[in-house]
C-alpha positions in Angstrom: -135.1 63.7 -3.5 -133.5 67.2 -3.9 -135.1 69.4 -6.5 -133.4 70.0 -9.8 -131.9 73.5 -9.7 -132.4 75.6 -12.9 -130.9 78.8 -14.1 -132.8 80.6 -16.8 -130.9 82.9 -19.2 -133.0 85.1 -21.5 -133.1 88.8 -22.4 -136.9 88.9 -22.5 -138.5 89.7 -19.1 -141.8 88.0 -20.3 -139.9 84.8 -21.2 -138.0 84.7 -17.9 -141.2 85.3 -15.9 -143.4 82.8 -17.8 -140.8 80.0 -17.9 -139.9 80.6 -14.2 -143.6 80.3 -13.2 -144.2 77.1 -15.2 -141.0 75.4 -14.0 -141.6 76.4 -10.4 -145.1 74.8 -10.6 -143.4 71.4 -11.0 -142.5 69.9 -7.6 -139.3 68.4 -8.9 -137.8 71.7 -10.2 -136.5 74.8 -8.5 -135.6 78.0 -10.4 -132.5 79.2 -8.5 -131.8 82.3 -10.7 -132.5 84.2 -13.8 -130.2 86.3 -16.0 -130.8 88.8 -18.9 -127.6 88.0 -20.8 -124.6 85.7 -20.8 -122.3 88.0 -18.7 -124.8 88.0 -15.9 -125.3 84.3 -16.2 -121.6 83.5 -16.0 -121.3 85.6 -12.8 -124.3 83.8 -11.2 -123.4 80.2 -11.9 -120.9 79.8 -9.1 -123.3 81.4 -6.6 -126.6 79.6 -7.5 -124.9 76.2 -8.4 -127.5 75.1 -11.1 -128.0 71.5 -12.2 -129.2 72.7 -15.6 -129.0 76.0 -17.5 -131.8 77.1 -20.0 -130.0 79.4 -22.4 -131.5 81.8 -25.0 -129.6 82.3 -28.2 -130.3 85.9 -29.2 -129.2 88.2 -26.4 -127.4 91.6 -26.1 -123.8 92.0 -24.8 -123.1 88.3 -24.8 -125.3 86.0 -26.9 -126.1 82.3 -26.3 -123.3 80.9 -28.5 -120.7 83.0 -26.8 -122.1 82.2 -23.4 -122.1 78.4 -24.2 -118.5 78.5 -25.3 -117.5 80.3 -22.0 -119.6 77.8 -19.9 -117.9 74.8 -21.6 -114.4 76.2 -20.8 -115.2 76.5 -17.1 -118.0 73.9 -16.6 -117.5 71.2 -19.3 -120.1 68.8 -17.9 -122.8 71.3 -16.8 -126.0 70.5 -18.8 -127.1 73.4 -21.1 -130.4 73.3 -22.9 -130.6 75.9 -25.7 -134.0 77.7 -25.8 -134.4 78.8 -29.4 -137.0 80.6 -31.5 -138.8 78.6 -34.2 -137.1 80.5 -37.1 -134.6 79.8 -39.8 -131.9 81.8 -38.0 -132.9 80.1 -34.7 -132.5 76.7 -36.2 -129.1 77.5 -37.7 -127.9 78.8 -34.3 -129.3 75.8 -32.5 -127.4 73.4 -34.7 -124.2 75.4 -34.2 -124.8 75.3 -30.4 -125.2 71.5 -30.5 -121.9 71.3 -32.3 -120.3 73.5 -29.6 -121.4 71.2 -26.8 -125.0 72.1 -25.9 -126.7 69.2 -24.2 -130.0 69.6 -26.1 -132.5 72.3 -27.2 -136.1 73.2 -26.9 -138.1 75.5 -29.1 -140.0 78.5 -27.7 -143.8 78.3 -28.2 -145.0 80.4 -31.1 -148.4 80.8 -33.0 -150.0 78.2 -30.7 -153.2 80.2 -30.3 -153.5 80.6 -26.6 -151.5 81.0 -23.4 -152.7 77.6 -22.3 -151.3 75.9 -25.4 -148.0 77.8 -25.0 -147.8 76.7 -21.4 -148.4 73.1 -22.3 -145.7 73.2 -25.0 -143.2 74.3 -22.3 -144.4 71.5 -20.0 -144.2 68.9 -22.8 -141.0 70.0 -24.6 -138.8 71.7 -22.0 -139.5 70.1 -18.6 -138.8 66.4 -19.6 -135.4 67.5 -20.9 -134.6 69.3 -17.7 -135.4 66.2 -15.7 -133.3 63.9 -17.9 -130.2 66.1 -17.7 -130.7 67.3 -14.1 -130.8 63.8 -12.6 -129.0 60.5 -13.0 -131.0 58.9 -15.7 -131.7 55.2 -15.1 -133.7 53.5 -17.9 -136.4 51.1 -16.8 -135.5 47.4 -17.1 -137.6 45.1 -19.1 -137.8 41.9 -17.0 -138.8 39.5 -19.8 -136.6 40.2 -22.9 -137.6 38.8 -26.2 -135.4 35.8 -27.2 -134.7 35.3 -30.9 -133.1 32.1 -32.2 -129.7 32.3 -33.8 -130.1 32.4 -37.6 -127.8 30.8 -40.1 -129.4 32.3 -43.2 -128.8 36.0 -42.8 -129.6 37.7 -46.1 -127.6 40.3 -47.8 -128.1 43.8 -46.4 -130.2 46.0 -48.6 -131.0 49.0 -46.4 -129.9 50.7 -43.2 -132.5 52.5 -41.0 -131.3 54.8 -38.2 -133.3 56.2 -35.3 -131.9 58.9 -33.1 -133.0 61.8 -30.8 -131.2 63.7 -28.1 -127.5 64.1 -29.2 -128.4 63.0 -32.7 -126.9 65.8 -34.9 -123.4 65.2 -33.5 -123.9 61.4 -33.5 -125.1 61.4 -37.1 -122.1 63.5 -38.1 -119.7 61.0 -36.6 -121.5 58.0 -38.1 -122.3 59.2 -41.6 -119.0 60.7 -42.5 -117.4 57.2 -42.2 -119.5 55.8 -45.1 -117.7 55.6 -48.4 -119.0 57.3 -51.6 -119.6 53.9 -53.1 -121.8 52.7 -50.3 -124.0 49.9 -51.8 -127.2 50.5 -49.8 -129.5 53.4 -49.0 -129.8 54.9 -45.5 -133.0 56.2 -43.9 -132.9 58.4 -40.8 -135.4 59.5 -38.3 -134.1 62.3 -36.1 -136.6 63.8 -33.7 -136.6 67.4 -34.8 -139.2 70.0 -35.9 -139.7 71.3 -39.4 -137.0 73.5 -40.8 -134.4 72.0 -38.4 -134.4 68.7 -40.4 -133.7 70.4 -43.7 -130.8 72.4 -42.3 -129.5 69.4 -40.5 -129.5 67.4 -43.8 -127.6 70.2 -45.5 -125.1 70.4 -42.6 -124.5 66.6 -42.7 -124.1 66.6 -46.5 -121.3 69.1 -46.2 -119.4 66.7 -44.0 -120.1 63.4 -45.7 -118.9 61.5 -48.8 -122.5 60.4 -49.5 -125.4 62.7 -50.4 -127.7 63.5 -47.5 -131.1 65.1 -48.2 -134.4 65.7 -46.4 -136.8 63.1 -47.7 -139.4 64.0 -50.3 -142.4 61.8 -51.0 -142.2 59.8 -54.2 -138.4 59.6 -54.4 -137.0 56.2 -55.4 -134.4 54.8 -53.0 -130.9 54.3 -54.5 -127.6 53.1 -53.1 -125.2 55.4 -51.4 -127.7 58.1 -50.5 -129.1 59.1 -47.1 -132.5 60.6 -46.5 -133.7 62.3 -43.3 -137.3 62.3 -42.3 -138.8 65.8 -42.5 -139.9 67.4 -39.3 -143.6 66.8 -38.4 -143.9 64.0 -41.0 -143.6 60.3 -40.7 -141.3 58.6 -43.2 -142.0 55.1 -44.6 -141.0 53.0 -47.6 -143.3 51.4 -50.2 -142.5 49.0 -53.0 -144.1 49.4 -56.5 -143.3 48.2 -60.0 -140.4 50.7 -60.4 -138.7 50.1 -57.1 -138.9 51.2 -53.4 -140.2 54.8 -52.9 -140.1 57.2 -50.0 -143.5 58.2 -48.6 -144.1 60.9 -46.0 -147.4 61.4 -44.2 -148.9 63.1 -41.2 -150.7 60.3 -39.4 -150.9 60.7 -35.6 -147.7 60.9 -33.6 -146.4 57.7 -32.1 -144.5 57.8 -28.8 -145.3 61.5 -28.9 -143.1 61.8 -32.0 -143.6 62.7 -35.6 -141.5 61.6 -37.3 -141.4 58.3 -35.4 -138.7 55.7 -35.5 -141.2 52.9 -35.0 -143.2 54.0 -38.0 -140.2 53.9 -40.3 -138.9 50.6 -39.0 -142.2 48.8 -39.3 -142.3 49.8 -43.0 -138.7 48.8 -43.5 -139.3 45.4 -41.9 -142.3 44.9 -44.2 -140.5 45.9 -47.4 -137.0 44.6 -46.8 -137.4 41.9 -44.2 -134.2 40.1 -43.4 -132.3 42.6 -45.6 -132.6 45.4 -43.1 -130.2 46.7 -40.4 -131.8 49.0 -37.8 -129.5 51.3 -35.8 -130.7 52.9 -32.6 -128.5 55.8 -31.4 -128.6 58.2 -28.5 -132.0 59.6 -27.5 -134.7 60.1 -24.9 -137.7 57.8 -24.6 -138.4 54.4 -26.2 -139.3 55.3 -29.8 -137.8 52.5 -32.0 -138.4 49.7 -29.5 -141.4 48.2 -31.3 -139.9 48.9 -34.7 -136.8 46.9 -33.7 -138.9 44.0 -32.7 -140.5 44.1 -36.2 -137.0 44.1 -37.8 -135.9 41.1 -35.7 -139.1 39.2 -36.4 -138.6 39.7 -40.1 -135.0 38.3 -39.8 -133.2 41.6 -39.9 -130.4 42.9 -37.6 -130.3 45.6 -34.9 -127.3 47.6 -33.7 -127.5 49.8 -30.6 -125.2 52.6 -29.4 -123.6 51.9 -26.0 -124.3 53.9 -22.8 -120.8 55.4 -22.5 -121.0 57.3 -25.8 -124.7 58.2 -25.7 -125.8 61.7 -24.6 -128.9 60.0 -23.2 -129.0 56.2 -23.1 -132.8 56.0 -23.4 -133.8 54.7 -26.9 -130.8 52.3 -27.1 -131.4 51.1 -23.6 -134.9 50.0 -24.2 -133.8 48.0 -27.3 -130.9 46.4 -25.4 -133.0 45.6 -22.3 -135.6 43.9 -24.5 -133.0 41.6 -26.0 -133.4 43.0 -29.5 -129.8 44.2 -30.2 -127.5 41.9 -32.1 -124.6 44.1 -31.0 -124.0 47.1 -28.7 -121.2 49.4 -29.8 -119.6 52.7 -29.1 -120.5 55.4 -31.6 -117.1 55.4 -33.4 -117.4 51.7 -34.2 -120.9 51.5 -35.6 -120.0 52.5 -39.2 -117.3 49.8 -39.4 -119.8 47.2 -38.0 -122.4 48.3 -40.6 -119.9 48.1 -43.4 -118.8 44.6 -42.2 -122.3 43.3 -42.2 -123.0 44.9 -45.6 -120.0 43.1 -47.2 -121.0 39.7 -45.8 -124.0 37.7 -46.9 -123.8 35.8 -43.6 -122.9 37.2 -40.2 -121.0 34.9 -37.9 -123.5 33.3 -35.4 -121.2 34.4 -32.5 -122.2 38.0 -33.3 -125.9 37.4 -33.2 
């Protein structure tokens, strides 16, 4: 197999050197060039023919956002992974880059205590994303899908729980803005993102939607027509008490290398809401959400999955689909209508199950 060709664009010599060394140590990757700013990078692309570009945001002469816009004009399908600092300004710029067409992002290691920890962060966070975007990604097939009987007693929908990762900010913007202000159920969301990023994403989504969107805070009571986003580095679950259903955040161990984890949320949703739950699995790497969707189906709930054509990475939805857990597979722009249809009906036609 040919190696994945990577172009690194960063104004810091130390970053270019360290990242080049770490990436080059992987037998599947080849660093074919480096550039200190966007102008140099644009001039190099046609010569080094990269499969993936790693792009810093803050650079002199031509910053990452300007460079990304120029790349998208000339190379609309060339994967670009933003390499951002773990700061407030870095998070804002990263979200803007994703809206401008960046494929994904990775955060630079900071305050990790050692060179070894920083190196491992790059290996764990950056390299898997390079490999996904630098090769034709084929999800593993599950050879023995779970078969659920067709139910004729589908209960009224009481909650929608969404799991999403790579490509999520844009997908959530498309989905959530379609919900009406009088939406009759709450929405819970796990988007794989670090702290600070999730708070900014919730604010960004709220500005585009008819329903309120907030980062979840432990102790809040769920109410209809409101969406909550799991905070970065915290799992989100629901618990029922005498006053209603409350949000709870905690920092138990990551699952599927994720915190927040979709599986953690969906297990609690299945336990609290049972057959009144709809789980929605959108674009993303990995298989987080697979076990949670099985819990939803076992409790009598429903599962919708985004299709391959509209997913940035058909990883999370593919595992759910291949396991036979999806009631329906839909393009992104049809998912909101399908959810609203199922909310309005106490019973879903058996042909859709």
